[in-house]
Structures are given as C-alpha cells and as structure tokens.
C-alpha positions, 0 to 999 in steps of 0.5 A: 274562721268565719265571722260570727256576727248577724247570720249572712242569710239574714242580710240581703247583701245584694240590695246593700251598696258599697263604693263599687255597687252592690254589696253582695261580694262583702261577706266573702271579702270579710271571710277572705280578710280574716282567713289571712290572719293579718292586719295588712294586705290586698284583702284589707285594702280591697275591703277598705275601699269598698266599705270605708272608701276615703271616709265615705261609708254606705249601707253595706258598711253598717252591715259589716260592723257585727262581723268586724266586731266578731273578728275583734272579740275572737282575737287577742288585742294587739298594737293594731287591729284592722277590723277594730280600726274599720269598725271605728272608722265606719261609725265615725264617718260624717260622710254617709248615705241619706237615712244612715242614722238609722243604721248607724244606731242599729249598729253602735251597740257593737261598739260597746263591745270592743271599746275596751279592746281599743283601750287595750290596743292603745296600750300595746302599740309598738311604736308612735304610728301605731299608737296614733291609729289606735288613739283615733280608733279609741276616739271614735268609740268615745265619740270625740267628733272631729278627732274621731276621723283625723288623727291619723294625719299625725302618722302621715306627717301632713294635714290637708285642709282648706283656709275657712276664709279664702278657700286656699288649699293648705298643707300642715307639715307636722312631721317635724316641729314646730309645725308649719303651714303652706299653700298646697302649691307652695306659692307663699312663705310658710307660716308657724302653727300656734300650738293649742293653749286652751284644750277641749275635754276631748283634746285633754283626754287624748293628751292625757293618753299620750302622757300616760303611755309615754309618747311625748312626740305624739303629745307634742304633735297633737298640741300642734294638731289642736292649735291654730294656723294663719293662711299663707294666702290671705292672712286669716287665722283659724283653728285646725279643728274648725277647718276639718269639721 
C-alpha cells in the first residue's frame, strides 16, 4: 500500500535534505519499508539512518511525517510500530537544521492523530523492551522533554553521558540494580546511582504507566534513570536528566 499522506508530487523532495544528501529517494524508501509488512529489516534501518540519523533530523524528515502517520493509521496497533516510533523520534529531536521550528510546527498536528495509537501500543507491549520503546514514543507525543529521547537507554542497559563538571565520559550501567556509574575507560571505581525521590510530573506519569501495565522491573529502572550520579573522576554529583538535557 502506498502511504497516503501529503501527495509526493506536492513535495519537492529533491530540494529537501536527509543525512546523506538529497531527499529525493525518501518516498521510495517509505514505500519499500511499508511493503515489507514488518517493523524490522534493512528497509527500516536504511530509512532511520537517512531521516533520523542518531537523533539528528533534516528537512526531509519532517516531510516524511505525514506519510509515516498514514502508515500508522492504516494498521492495527501492536506492541511496536516502526513508523510510529520514527514519527515520535523526528518530532522529539533536539538536533535539527536551522529554521526547523517552522517545519516541526507544520507537521506536529499529525502527532495528535496517532497519540491514541501510541497509548494502545504501550498496553500491547509483549515484553519490557517493547514497553520501553512504546513509553519513549508516547513520551514524545506528550512532550515529556528529555525523556522523549532517552528512555530507550533503559532497553540498552547503559546510559552514556558526560560529567557536567569535568566533562569525563561516563557510563551508567542500568541492566542490573542498583545501577552504577563508571568512567568510559573504567579507570576509576564504580559509584552507585541514587534513585529519584522527588519526581517531576513527567517522571510521575512514566512511572505510573509502568505500574499500571505491570512492569515493575521497568519502573525500578526508571527510578534510577531519573536519579542522580556521582562522577567517579571528580566526585561531582548531578542528576542524569541534567546531563542528558
């Protein structure tokens, strides 16, 4: 099925940019990804690398939002939906080209069409990994700031960040609890993450979703992600959210 968003002929794709240059091939990549009938595979990997490359977005990224939204609306919700996650990641990106605010605002209305789908996908998650990706997607549609982009680190088991005092490259190890912190080169002793006590409204919302969906392991890891760390290199204490912002 061809995505039914803004007609291709109304978009000057050749004058839009993706990670590798012209956006002229993006419509075809979207059609190929949809034609697979899957949410994984090289077609989706290629599409992600071009329009949301390591969190960076481009003019072609925003033009793809209506087409991705149409894919979402044409399918039954499931635990993970690649087009839904990609729309959320594009709209949540804080690494966009100059003047992207106008492009973002033009297409953000499409997010309202699929927010209910995002909520349903959270409920349908087959395991904790799907739940975490669904939670990050929903957080993007709800405008949850830093957590619209960084919840997936919980699924990865590690959170890379820089000390806000000395700039040391750190890793928060969150695959097992209590979470710990090391320098990237493991040159110092580990320190232990202090789980969050006072939560922001956005953090309360995310914790409540984990509780409501019977994801206690995810909830416990989120409390650590929302907590504070001590840099093994310089001894400075700061919140993980501050380092990721």
